[in-house]
N, CA, C and O atoms as CSV, one atom per row, in Angstrom:
chain,resi,resn,atom,element,x,y,z
A,1,MET,N,N,83.043,27.499,20.895
A,1,MET,CA,C,83.214,26.594,20.276
A,1,MET,C,C,81.880,26.033,19.814
A,1,MET,O,O,80.914,25.943,20.571
A,2,LYS,N,N,81.864,25.561,18.204
A,2,LYS,CA,C,80.960,25.209,18.341
A,2,LYS,C,C,80.642,23.452,18.083
A,2,LYS,O,O,81.549,22.901,17.459
A,3,ALA,N,N,79.700,22.720,18.411
A,3,ALA,CA,C,79.578,21.237,18.718
A,3,ALA,C,C,79.969,20.836,17.276
A,3,ALA,O,O,80.140,21.750,16.469
A,4,LYS,N,N,80.091,19.828,16.964
A,4,LYS,CA,C,80.383,19.014,15.648
A,4,LYS,C,C,79.531,17.535,15.688
A,4,LYS,O,O,79.832,16.571,16.392
A,5,VAL,N,N,78.230,17.635,14.612
A,5,VAL,CA,C,77.365,16.620,14.477
A,5,VAL,C,C,77.396,16.056,13.521
A,5,VAL,O,O,77.445,16.685,12.464
A,6,ALA,N,N,77.381,14.733,13.531
A,6,ALA,CA,C,77.747,13.316,12.525
A,6,ALA,C,C,76.232,12.921,12.203
A,6,ALA,O,O,75.598,12.581,13.202
A,7,PHE,N,N,75.605,12.905,11.112
A,7,PHE,CA,C,74.538,12.568,10.578
A,7,PHE,C,C,74.991,11.108,9.572
A,7,PHE,O,O,75.464,11.168,8.437
A,8,ILE,N,N,74.696,9.868,10.339
A,8,ILE,CA,C,75.168,8.762,9.525
A,8,ILE,C,C,74.032,7.473,9.289
A,8,ILE,O,O,73.184,7.014,10.054
A,9,CYS,N,N,74.374,7.147,8.029
A,9,CYS,CA,C,73.874,5.975,7.920
A,9,CYS,C,C,74.925,5.059,7.119
A,9,CYS,O,O,76.096,5.428,7.039
A,10,VAL,N,N,74.455,3.753,6.475
A,10,VAL,CA,C,74.768,3.193,6.102
A,10,VAL,C,C,75.800,3.756,4.788
A,10,VAL,O,O,77.016,3.913,4.896
A,11,HIS,N,N,74.929,4.026,3.456
A,11,HIS,CA,C,75.341,4.275,2.216
A,11,HIS,C,C,75.491,5.796,2.652
A,11,HIS,O,O,76.378,6.168,1.883
A,12,ASN,N,N,75.260,6.545,3.180
A,12,ASN,CA,C,75.865,7.874,3.338
A,12,ASN,C,C,75.264,8.484,1.621
A,12,ASN,O,O,75.993,9.272,1.019
A,13,SER,N,N,74.060,8.074,1.047
A,13,SER,CA,C,73.493,8.858,-0.057
A,13,SER,C,C,72.195,9.504,-0.198
A,13,SER,O,O,71.876,9.974,-1.290
A,14,CYS,N,N,71.341,9.578,0.905
A,14,CYS,CA,C,70.205,10.330,0.970
A,14,CYS,C,C,69.364,10.940,2.653
A,14,CYS,O,O,69.009,12.103,2.847
A,15,ARG,N,N,69.287,10.319,3.196
A,15,ARG,CA,C,68.734,10.866,4.589
A,15,ARG,C,C,69.938,11.667,5.052
A,15,ARG,O,O,69.914,12.843,5.417
A,16,SER,N,N,71.051,10.824,4.983
A,16,SER,CA,C,72.443,11.648,6.190
A,16,SER,C,C,72.556,12.649,5.323
A,16,SER,O,O,72.313,13.763,5.786
A,17,GLN,N,N,72.942,12.560,3.864
A,17,GLN,CA,C,73.307,13.631,3.128
A,17,GLN,C,C,72.104,15.241,3.073
A,17,GLN,O,O,72.316,16.338,2.558
A,18,MET,N,N,71.062,14.803,3.722
A,18,MET,CA,C,69.924,15.700,3.491
A,18,MET,C,C,70.222,16.415,4.529
A,18,MET,O,O,70.485,17.606,4.359
A,19,ALA,N,N,70.247,15.838,5.846
A,19,ALA,CA,C,70.465,16.256,7.173
A,19,ALA,C,C,71.844,17.121,7.125
A,19,ALA,O,O,72.066,18.126,7.801
A,20,GLU,N,N,72.834,16.441,6.061
A,20,GLU,CA,C,73.967,17.730,6.648
A,20,GLU,C,C,73.752,18.984,5.550
A,20,GLU,O,O,74.465,19.985,5.616
A,21,ALA,N,N,72.799,18.850,4.629
A,21,ALA,CA,C,72.825,19.902,3.842
A,21,ALA,C,C,71.604,20.996,4.742
A,21,ALA,O,O,71.832,22.205,4.750
A,22,LEU,N,N,70.553,20.534,5.344
A,22,LEU,CA,C,69.948,20.945,6.405
A,22,LEU,C,C,70.421,21.508,7.664
A,22,LEU,O,O,69.997,22.544,8.176
A,23,GLY,N,N,71.416,20.675,8.167
A,23,GLY,CA,C,71.883,21.493,9.315
A,23,GLY,C,C,73.086,22.670,8.828
A,23,GLY,O,O,73.483,23.519,9.626
A,24,LYS,N,N,73.522,22.598,7.617
A,24,LYS,CA,C,74.338,23.496,7.102
A,24,LYS,C,C,73.670,24.872,6.941
A,24,LYS,O,O,74.311,25.923,6.949
A,25,LEU,N,N,72.216,24.785,6.780
A,25,LEU,CA,C,71.635,25.812,6.206
A,25,LEU,C,C,70.531,26.267,7.368
A,25,LEU,O,O,70.086,27.411,7.277
A,26,PHE,N,N,70.035,25.348,8.545
A,26,PHE,CA,C,69.242,26.077,9.643
A,26,PHE,C,C,70.241,26.293,11.158
A,26,PHE,O,O,69.868,27.004,12.091
A,27,ALA,N,N,71.551,25.517,11.139
A,27,ALA,CA,C,71.973,25.162,12.391
A,27,ALA,C,C,73.826,25.728,12.088
A,27,ALA,O,O,74.707,25.564,12.932
A,28,SER,N,N,73.966,26.137,11.232
A,28,SER,CA,C,75.563,26.290,10.978
A,28,SER,C,C,75.881,27.362,12.439
A,28,SER,O,O,76.891,27.037,13.064
A,29,ASP,N,N,75.283,28.292,12.861
A,29,ASP,CA,C,75.561,29.065,14.190
A,29,ASP,C,C,75.837,28.224,14.864
A,29,ASP,O,O,76.975,28.345,15.317
A,30,VAL,N,N,75.149,27.098,15.273
A,30,VAL,CA,C,74.999,26.611,16.477
A,30,VAL,C,C,76.010,25.052,16.350
A,30,VAL,O,O,76.774,24.802,17.282
A,31,PHE,N,N,75.943,24.283,15.393
A,31,PHE,CA,C,77.010,23.072,15.108
A,31,PHE,C,C,77.313,23.355,13.810
A,31,PHE,O,O,76.799,24.174,13.049
A,32,GLU,N,N,78.527,22.307,13.584
A,32,GLU,CA,C,79.115,21.653,12.267
A,32,GLU,C,C,78.283,20.729,11.809
A,32,GLU,O,O,78.061,19.865,12.658
A,33,SER,N,N,77.711,20.563,10.753
A,33,SER,CA,C,77.368,19.473,9.745
A,33,SER,C,C,78.526,18.480,9.057
A,33,SER,O,O,79.466,18.895,8.380
A,34,TYR,N,N,78.272,17.165,9.357
A,34,TYR,CA,C,78.888,16.377,8.666
A,34,TYR,C,C,77.934,15.249,8.352
A,34,TYR,O,O,76.767,15.245,8.743
A,35,SER,N,N,78.495,14.276,7.615
A,35,SER,CA,C,77.261,13.143,7.503
A,35,SER,C,C,78.471,11.990,6.597
A,35,SER,O,O,79.346,12.321,5.796
A,36,ALA,N,N,78.107,10.587,7.087
A,36,ALA,CA,C,78.909,10.048,6.666
A,36,ALA,C,C,78.162,8.424,6.785
A,36,ALA,O,O,77.184,8.193,7.496
A,37,GLY,N,N,78.874,7.387,5.916
A,37,GLY,CA,C,78.160,5.808,6.214
A,37,GLY,C,C,79.691,4.943,6.103
A,37,GLY,O,O,80.885,5.245,6.077
A,38,THR,N,N,78.851,3.679,6.056
A,38,THR,CA,C,79.798,2.698,6.104
A,38,THR,C,C,80.618,2.169,4.544
A,38,THR,O,O,81.749,1.775,4.261
A,39,GLU,N,N,79.760,2.338,4.033
A,39,GLU,CA,C,79.626,2.467,2.492
A,39,GLU,C,C,79.768,3.562,1.581
A,39,GLU,O,O,79.028,4.494,1.900
A,40,LEU,N,N,80.532,3.803,0.450
A,40,LEU,CA,C,80.558,4.843,-0.412
A,40,LEU,C,C,79.570,4.637,-1.410
A,40,LEU,O,O,79.181,3.520,-1.751
A,41,THR,N,N,79.154,5.737,-1.892
A,41,THR,CA,C,78.075,5.528,-3.467
A,41,THR,C,C,78.588,6.280,-4.391
A,41,THR,O,O,79.228,7.236,-3.955
A,42,PRO,N,N,78.512,6.151,-5.784
A,42,PRO,CA,C,79.352,7.151,-6.424
A,42,PRO,C,C,78.823,8.215,-6.617
A,42,PRO,O,O,79.438,9.114,-7.191
A,43,GLN,N,N,77.448,8.379,-6.147
A,43,GLN,CA,C,76.852,9.893,-5.954
A,43,GLN,C,C,75.808,9.804,-5.133
A,43,GLN,O,O,75.298,8.776,-4.687
A,44,ILE,N,N,75.458,11.083,-4.917
A,44,ILE,CA,C,74.164,10.992,-3.762
A,44,ILE,C,C,72.855,10.756,-4.305
A,44,ILE,O,O,72.634,11.457,-5.292
A,45,ASN,N,N,71.950,10.017,-3.985
A,45,ASN,CA,C,70.876,9.959,-3.957
A,45,ASN,C,C,70.007,11.228,-5.266
A,45,ASN,O,O,69.587,12.274,-4.772
A,46,GLN,N,N,69.875,11.083,-6.347
A,46,GLN,CA,C,69.283,12.019,-7.303
A,46,GLN,C,C,68.280,12.810,-7.051
A,46,GLN,O,O,68.124,14.016,-7.240
A,47,ASP,N,N,67.433,11.773,-6.477
A,47,ASP,CA,C,65.951,12.241,-6.171
A,47,ASP,C,C,65.982,13.367,-4.973
A,47,ASP,O,O,65.409,14.456,-5.007
A,48,ALA,N,N,66.916,12.764,-3.741
A,48,ALA,CA,C,67.203,13.579,-2.823
A,48,ALA,C,C,67.986,15.367,-2.987
A,48,ALA,O,O,67.770,16.493,-2.539
A,49,VAL,N,N,68.935,14.705,-3.891
A,49,VAL,CA,C,69.529,15.981,-4.664
A,49,VAL,C,C,68.578,16.926,-5.380
A,49,VAL,O,O,68.884,18.108,-5.536
A,50,ARG,N,N,67.487,16.449,-5.794
A,50,ARG,CA,C,66.225,17.724,-6.841
A,50,ARG,C,C,65.396,18.087,-5.747
A,50,ARG,O,O,64.960,19.233,-5.639
A,51,ILE,N,N,65.103,17.018,-4.777
A,51,ILE,CA,C,64.097,17.624,-3.774
A,51,ILE,C,C,64.906,18.932,-3.046
A,51,ILE,O,O,64.625,20.103,-3.300
A,52,ILE,N,N,65.689,18.615,-2.340
A,52,ILE,CA,C,66.659,19.639,-1.636
A,52,ILE,C,C,66.662,20.856,-2.601
A,52,ILE,O,O,66.050,21.855,-2.222
A,53,LYS,N,N,67.096,20.873,-3.441
A,53,LYS,CA,C,67.071,21.622,-4.681
A,53,LYS,C,C,66.125,22.367,-4.915
A,53,LYS,O,O,66.454,23.550,-4.998
A,54,ASN,N,N,64.641,22.064,-5.115
A,54,ASN,CA,C,63.594,22.715,-5.003
A,54,ASN,C,C,63.159,22.859,-3.971
A,54,ASN,O,O,62.244,23.658,-4.172
A,55,LEU,N,N,63.176,22.587,-2.734
A,55,LEU,CA,C,62.906,22.639,-1.509
A,55,LEU,C,C,63.577,24.012,-0.744
A,55,LEU,O,O,62.914,24.903,-0.214
A,56,TYR,N,N,65.061,23.948,-0.824
A,56,TYR,CA,C,65.875,24.827,-0.333
A,56,TYR,C,C,66.772,25.701,-1.266
A,56,TYR,O,O,67.322,26.740,-0.900
A,57,ASN,N,N,66.836,25.277,-2.235
A,57,ASN,CA,C,67.789,25.934,-3.190
A,57,ASN,C,C,69.393,25.415,-2.831
A,57,ASN,O,O,70.306,26.234,-2.721
A,58,ILE,N,N,69.518,24.528,-2.731
A,58,ILE,CA,C,71.014,23.829,-2.327
A,58,ILE,C,C,71.046,22.865,-3.088
A,58,ILE,O,O,70.235,21.943,-2.992
A,59,ASP,N,N,72.032,22.908,-4.020
A,59,ASP,CA,C,72.855,21.657,-4.798
A,59,ASP,C,C,73.517,21.025,-4.085
A,59,ASP,O,O,74.553,21.636,-3.823
A,60,MET,N,N,73.435,19.815,-3.487
A,60,MET,CA,C,74.061,18.890,-3.006
A,60,MET,C,C,75.193,18.109,-3.973
A,60,MET,O,O,76.237,17.598,-3.566
A,61,ASN,N,N,74.737,18.150,-5.289
A,61,ASN,CA,C,76.035,17.875,-6.166
A,61,ASN,C,C,77.387,18.447,-5.756
A,61,ASN,O,O,78.517,17.989,-5.582
A,62,LYS,N,N,76.656,19.927,-5.653
A,62,LYS,CA,C,78.173,21.105,-5.574
A,62,LYS,C,C,78.427,20.819,-4.308
A,62,LYS,O,O,79.595,20.467,-4.143
A,63,THR,N,N,77.847,20.833,-3.452
A,63,THR,CA,C,78.619,20.869,-2.110
A,63,THR,C,C,79.058,19.751,-1.131
A,63,THR,O,O,79.647,19.944,-0.067
A,64,GLN,N,N,78.636,18.399,-1.710
A,64,GLN,CA,C,78.608,17.234,-0.649
A,64,GLN,C,C,78.432,16.244,-1.518
A,64,GLN,O,O,77.738,16.218,-2.534
A,65,LYS,N,N,79.337,15.162,-0.884
A,65,LYS,CA,C,79.865,13.593,-1.591
A,65,LYS,C,C,79.881,12.505,-0.570
A,65,LYS,O,O,80.092,12.718,0.624
A,66,SER,N,N,79.671,11.435,-1.042
A,66,SER,CA,C,79.823,10.217,-0.371
A,66,SER,C,C,81.148,10.168,0.552
A,66,SER,O,O,82.280,10.199,0.071
A,67,LYS,N,N,80.908,10.096,1.753
A,67,LYS,CA,C,82.076,10.161,2.950
A,67,LYS,C,C,81.803,8.545,3.894
A,67,LYS,O,O,80.778,7.960,4.246
A,68,LEU,N,N,83.046,8.294,4.027
A,68,LEU,CA,C,83.119,7.024,5.173
A,68,LEU,C,C,83.178,7.692,6.554
A,68,LEU,O,O,83.335,8.903,6.711
A,69,LEU,N,N,83.071,7.008,7.306
A,69,LEU,CA,C,83.146,7.410,8.608
A,69,LEU,C,C,84.337,7.612,8.913
A,69,LEU,O,O,84.453,8.279,9.941
A,70,GLY,N,N,85.563,7.212,8.289
A,70,GLY,CA,C,86.762,8.043,8.989
A,70,GLY,C,C,87.332,9.255,8.240
A,70,GLY,O,O,88.401,9.819,8.473
A,71,ASP,N,N,86.408,9.559,7.279
A,71,ASP,CA,C,86.707,10.770,6.452
A,71,ASP,C,C,86.477,11.971,7.081
A,71,ASP,O,O,87.075,12.991,6.740
A,72,ILE,N,N,85.349,11.934,8.315
A,72,ILE,CA,C,85.278,13.212,9.047
A,72,ILE,C,C,85.643,13.219,10.153
A,72,ILE,O,O,85.638,12.227,10.881
A,73,PRO,N,N,86.090,14.543,10.526
A,73,PRO,CA,C,86.947,14.624,12.236
A,73,PRO,C,C,85.743,13.781,13.085
A,73,PRO,O,O,84.662,13.280,12.773
A,74,PRO,N,N,86.726,13.935,14.633
A,74,PRO,CA,C,85.631,13.718,15.577
A,74,PRO,C,C,84.650,14.288,16.033
A,74,PRO,O,O,84.782,15.511,16.080
A,75,VAL,N,N,83.464,13.795,16.484
A,75,VAL,CA,C,82.132,14.745,16.506
A,75,VAL,C,C,81.791,14.354,18.001
A,75,VAL,O,O,82.224,13.403,18.651
A,76,ASP,N,N,80.776,15.479,18.421
A,76,ASP,CA,C,80.233,15.861,19.927
A,76,ASP,C,C,79.191,14.487,19.585
A,76,ASP,O,O,79.296,13.393,20.140
A,77,ILE,N,N,78.401,14.768,18.767
A,77,ILE,CA,C,76.863,14.215,18.604
A,77,ILE,C,C,76.969,13.266,17.629
A,77,ILE,O,O,77.782,13.403,16.715
A,78,VAL,N,N,76.125,12.164,17.726
A,78,VAL,CA,C,75.805,11.292,16.544
A,78,VAL,C,C,74.538,11.134,16.250
A,78,VAL,O,O,73.760,10.884,17.171
A,79,ILE,N,N,74.012,11.256,14.772
A,79,ILE,CA,C,72.940,11.254,14.746
A,79,ILE,C,C,72.469,10.309,13.816
A,79,ILE,O,O,72.694,10.531,12.626
A,80,LYS,N,N,71.633,8.926,14.264
A,80,LYS,CA,C,71.459,7.906,13.257
A,80,LYS,C,C,70.179,8.092,12.666
A,80,LYS,O,O,69.165,8.374,13.304
A,81,MET,N,N,70.257,7.892,11.146
A,81,MET,CA,C,69.203,8.306,10.711
A,81,MET,C,C,68.019,7.428,10.954
A,81,MET,O,O,66.858,7.835,10.902
A,82,GLY,N,N,68.351,6.288,11.204
A,82,GLY,CA,C,67.083,5.111,11.251
A,82,GLY,C,C,67.823,4.148,10.303
A,82,GLY,O,O,67.892,4.444,9.110
A,83,CYS,N,N,68.479,2.808,10.848
A,83,CYS,CA,C,68.898,1.916,9.682
A,83,CYS,C,C,68.268,0.578,9.354
A,83,CYS,O,O,68.707,-0.170,8.480
A,84,ASN,N,N,66.983,0.269,10.273
A,84,ASN,CA,C,66.382,-0.843,9.829
A,84,ASN,C,C,67.758,-2.123,9.874
A,84,ASN,O,O,67.395,-3.258,10.185
A,85,VAL,N,N,68.756,-1.979,9.673
A,85,VAL,CA,C,69.657,-2.929,9.562
A,85,VAL,C,C,70.714,-2.222,10.843
A,85,VAL,O,O,70.408,-1.323,11.627
A,86,VAL,N,N,72.042,-2.975,10.734
A,86,VAL,CA,C,72.696,-2.558,11.687
A,86,VAL,C,C,73.198,-1.182,11.707
A,86,VAL,O,O,74.028,-1.033,10.810
A,87,CYS,N,N,73.028,-0.253,12.311
A,87,CYS,CA,C,73.493,1.222,12.321
A,87,CYS,C,C,75.069,1.115,12.256
A,87,CYS,O,O,75.550,0.139,12.831
A,88,PRO,N,N,76.219,2.279,11.425
A,88,PRO,CA,C,77.110,2.484,11.946
A,88,PRO,C,C,77.527,2.719,13.364
A,88,PRO,O,O,76.817,3.335,14.158
A,89,TYR,N,N,78.841,2.150,13.699
A,89,TYR,CA,C,79.046,2.731,15.010
A,89,TYR,C,C,79.982,3.956,15.070
A,89,TYR,O,O,81.054,3.809,14.483
A,90,LEU,N,N,79.775,5.078,15.646
A,90,LEU,CA,C,80.823,6.014,15.858
A,90,LEU,C,C,80.903,6.654,16.877
A,90,LEU,O,O,79.828,7.198,17.133
A,91,PRO,N,N,81.961,6.925,17.856
A,91,PRO,CA,C,81.664,7.694,19.107
A,91,PRO,C,C,81.484,8.805,19.283
A,91,PRO,O,O,81.962,9.543,18.421
A,92,GLY,N,N,80.759,9.441,20.401
A,92,GLY,CA,C,79.825,10.490,20.263
A,92,GLY,C,C,79.828,10.910,21.697
A,92,GLY,O,O,79.881,9.922,22.430
A,93,LYS,N,N,79.789,12.004,22.321
A,93,LYS,CA,C,79.084,12.553,24.048
A,93,LYS,C,C,77.952,12.437,23.891
A,93,LYS,O,O,77.398,12.567,24.983
A,94,HIS,N,N,76.827,12.143,22.627
A,94,HIS,CA,C,75.568,12.303,22.755
A,94,HIS,C,C,75.442,11.529,21.331
A,94,HIS,O,O,76.044,11.863,20.310
A,95,ILE,N,N,74.632,10.536,21.440
A,95,ILE,CA,C,73.912,9.485,20.449
A,95,ILE,C,C,72.438,9.867,20.357
A,95,ILE,O,O,71.767,10.100,21.362
A,96,GLU,N,N,71.975,9.920,19.152
A,96,GLU,CA,C,70.143,9.599,19.199
A,96,GLU,C,C,70.149,8.885,17.592
A,96,GLU,O,O,70.980,9.008,16.693
A,97,ASP,N,N,69.051,8.212,17.635
A,97,ASP,CA,C,68.359,7.682,16.560
A,97,ASP,C,C,67.038,8.283,15.980
A,97,ASP,O,O,65.936,8.106,16.499
A,98,TRP,N,N,67.260,8.990,14.885
A,98,TRP,CA,C,65.750,9.681,14.492
A,98,TRP,C,C,65.013,8.725,13.929
A,98,TRP,O,O,63.819,8.958,13.743
A,99,GLY,N,N,65.527,7.562,13.576
A,99,GLY,CA,C,64.232,6.571,13.260
A,99,GLY,C,C,63.829,7.128,11.827
A,99,GLY,O,O,62.620,7.326,11.939
A,100,LEU,N,N,64.177,7.458,10.639
A,100,LEU,CA,C,63.842,8.036,9.878
A,100,LEU,C,C,63.558,6.899,8.493
A,100,LEU,O,O,64.606,6.323,8.202
A,101,ASP,N,N,62.480,6.525,7.697
A,101,ASP,CA,C,62.718,5.629,7.166
A,101,ASP,C,C,63.212,6.060,5.719
A,101,ASP,O,O,62.788,7.163,5.375
A,102,ASP,N,N,63.902,5.505,4.943
A,102,ASP,CA,C,64.631,5.599,3.543
A,102,ASP,C,C,63.560,5.838,2.547
A,102,ASP,O,O,62.770,4.968,2.179
A,103,PRO,N,N,63.579,7.380,2.024
A,103,PRO,CA,C,62.698,7.214,0.868
A,103,PRO,C,C,62.936,6.875,-0.449
A,103,PRO,O,O,62.085,7.145,-1.297
A,104,SER,N,N,64.279,6.157,-0.837
A,104,SER,CA,C,64.882,5.703,-2.023
A,104,SER,C,C,63.869,4.836,-2.353
A,104,SER,O,O,63.230,3.974,-1.750
A,105,GLY,N,N,63.893,5.419,-3.792
A,105,GLY,CA,C,62.964,4.474,-4.668
A,105,GLY,C,C,61.479,4.805,-4.662
A,105,GLY,O,O,60.696,4.188,-5.385
A,106,LYS,N,N,61.059,5.865,-3.771
A,106,LYS,CA,C,59.776,6.213,-3.535
A,106,LYS,C,C,59.353,7.402,-3.874
A,106,LYS,O,O,60.215,8.256,-4.079
A,107,SER,N,N,58.147,7.708,-3.998
A,107,SER,CA,C,57.731,9.158,-4.833
A,107,SER,C,C,58.102,10.577,-3.844
A,107,SER,O,O,58.466,10.711,-2.676
A,108,ASP,N,N,57.806,11.523,-4.960
A,108,ASP,CA,C,58.608,12.725,-4.147
A,108,ASP,C,C,57.930,13.203,-2.893
A,108,ASP,O,O,58.330,14.108,-2.160
A,109,GLU,N,N,56.906,12.510,-2.756
A,109,GLU,CA,C,56.166,13.254,-1.427
A,109,GLU,C,C,56.825,12.381,-0.556
A,109,GLU,O,O,57.250,13.046,0.389
A,110,GLU,N,N,57.069,11.349,-0.453
A,110,GLU,CA,C,58.013,10.618,0.441
A,110,GLU,C,C,59.284,11.440,1.151
A,110,GLU,O,O,59.442,11.736,2.336
A,111,PHE,N,N,60.221,11.727,-0.138
A,111,PHE,CA,C,60.949,12.725,-0.176
A,111,PHE,C,C,61.047,14.023,0.376
A,111,PHE,O,O,61.997,14.365,1.081
A,112,ILE,N,N,59.934,14.884,0.028
A,112,ILE,CA,C,59.629,15.972,0.532
A,112,ILE,C,C,59.322,15.678,2.007
A,112,ILE,O,O,59.729,16.539,2.787
A,113,LYS,N,N,58.586,14.468,2.615
A,113,LYS,CA,C,58.067,14.401,3.511
A,113,LYS,C,C,59.236,14.207,4.836
A,113,LYS,O,O,59.266,14.574,6.011
A,114,THR,N,N,60.180,13.399,3.905
A,114,THR,CA,C,61.302,13.377,4.843
A,114,THR,C,C,62.285,14.287,4.874
A,114,THR,O,O,63.107,14.217,5.788
A,115,ALA,N,N,62.396,15.399,3.798
A,115,ALA,CA,C,63.044,16.564,4.043
A,115,ALA,C,C,62.712,17.235,5.079
A,115,ALA,O,O,63.487,17.623,5.953
A,116,LYS,N,N,61.198,17.453,5.020
A,116,LYS,CA,C,60.533,18.114,6.198
A,116,LYS,C,C,60.598,17.535,7.719
A,116,LYS,O,O,60.449,18.205,8.741
A,117,ALA,N,N,60.784,16.524,7.659
A,117,ALA,CA,C,60.915,16.008,9.029
A,117,ALA,C,C,62.544,16.100,9.616
A,117,ALA,O,O,62.884,16.090,10.799
A,118,ILE,N,N,63.393,16.189,8.457
A,118,ILE,CA,C,64.863,16.028,8.935
A,118,ILE,C,C,65.005,17.878,9.189
A,118,ILE,O,O,65.876,18.156,10.014
A,119,GLU,N,N,64.486,18.734,8.764
A,119,GLU,CA,C,64.316,19.962,9.054
A,119,GLU,C,C,63.999,20.328,10.367
A,119,GLU,O,O,64.659,20.952,11.198
A,120,GLU,N,N,62.680,19.752,10.425
A,120,GLU,CA,C,62.051,19.958,12.255
A,120,GLU,C,C,63.050,19.562,13.059
A,120,GLU,O,O,63.327,20.336,13.975
A,121,LYS,N,N,63.853,18.267,12.940
A,121,LYS,CA,C,64.711,17.677,13.646
A,121,LYS,C,C,65.719,18.382,14.255
A,121,LYS,O,O,66.020,18.488,15.444
A,122,VAL,N,N,66.344,18.999,12.936
A,122,VAL,CA,C,67.627,19.975,12.842
A,122,VAL,C,C,67.611,21.062,13.537
A,122,VAL,O,O,68.582,21.402,14.213
A,123,LYS,N,N,66.345,21.855,13.453
A,123,LYS,CA,C,66.026,22.857,14.046
A,123,LYS,C,C,65.720,22.226,15.815
A,123,LYS,O,O,66.413,22.690,16.721
A,124,ASP,N,N,65.019,21.538,16.012
A,124,ASP,CA,C,64.945,20.968,17.543
A,124,ASP,C,C,66.784,20.574,18.122
A,124,ASP,O,O,67.305,20.855,19.202
A,125,LEU,N,N,67.272,19.984,17.144
A,125,LEU,CA,C,68.657,19.828,17.735
A,125,LEU,C,C,69.455,21.070,17.929
A,125,LEU,O,O,70.267,21.050,18.854
A,126,SER,N,N,69.382,21.877,17.388
A,126,SER,CA,C,69.802,23.488,17.326
A,126,SER,C,C,69.640,23.989,18.609
A,126,SER,O,O,70.522,24.464,19.325
A,127,LYS,N,N,68.285,23.834,18.896
A,127,LYS,CA,C,67.506,24.642,19.994
A,127,LYS,C,C,68.147,23.514,21.171
A,127,LYS,O,O,68.553,24.157,22.139
A,128,ARG,N,N,68.240,22.815,21.256
A,128,ARG,CA,C,68.544,21.976,22.594
A,128,ARG,C,C,70.150,21.933,22.774
A,128,ARG,O,O,70.716,21.476,23.767
A,129,ILE,N,N,70.720,22.431,21.759
A,129,ILE,CA,C,72.027,22.286,22.214
A,129,ILE,C,C,72.367,23.519,22.770
A,129,ILE,O,O,73.081,23.640,23.765
A,130,LYS,N,N,71.657,24.822,21.876
A,130,LYS,CA,C,71.628,26.525,22.440
A,130,LYS,C,C,71.462,26.507,23.735
A,130,LYS,O,O,72.355,26.990,24.430
A,131,ASN,N,N,70.092,25.856,24.457
A,131,ASN,CA,C,69.716,25.436,25.612
A,131,ASN,C,C,70.325,24.797,26.349
A,131,ASN,O,O,69.799,24.513,27.425
A,132,ASN,N,N,71.799,24.286,26.014
A,132,ASN,CA,C,72.292,23.297,26.885
A,132,ASN,C,C,71.572,22.111,27.739
A,132,ASN,O,O,71.899,21.633,28.826
A,133,GLU,N,N,70.328,21.755,26.758
A,133,GLU,CA,C,69.591,20.352,27.089
A,133,GLU,C,C,70.297,18.978,26.802
A,133,GLU,O,O,69.816,17.907,27.174
A,134,ILE,N,N,71.671,19.114,25.995
A,134,ILE,CA,C,72.284,18.335,25.523
A,134,ILE,C,C,73.725,18.270,26.134
A,134,ILE,O,O,74.574,19.120,25.865
A,135,ASN,N,N,73.929,17.327,26.881
A,135,ASN,CA,C,75.415,17.186,27.782
A,135,ASN,C,C,76.418,16.775,26.983
A,135,ASN,O,O,76.577,15.600,26.655
A,136,LEU,N,N,77.151,17.732,26.628
A,136,LEU,CA,C,78.422,17.344,25.789
A,136,LEU,C,C,79.847,17.948,26.639
A,136,LEU,O,O,80.861,18.483,26.192
A,137,GLY,N,N,79.461,17.630,27.966
A,137,GLY,CA,C,80.612,18.064,29.341
A,137,GLY,C,C,81.900,17.151,28.713
A,137,GLY,O,O,82.977,17.111,29.309
């Protein structure tokens, strides 16, 4: 049975959405990806949507929407994106904070840097789950 991973931040509009998309792209064989926050936004950050489409050919406007923590199933692993304020709380068997800066309102280069950092972290998380380095017992 695959682990369930939630990528969480307050607004569920940028980094957590990028992580959900990249989790589905690079690690769907190892874990199910979800993203959520404590506040809904009318739409996903359109700069994030454009960058993910350009880099990975995924249209997040078609595949994802802003979700609240209660909208996703119980998860095994909780990944906090880096909140600088109070991160939402979601129970999980394993919790980590990736400490990523929010690129919202910044240049495309910042969005690309964030996307590439998330890609590396998703691949690393997948490898650690595969190698049983994360205790989900």
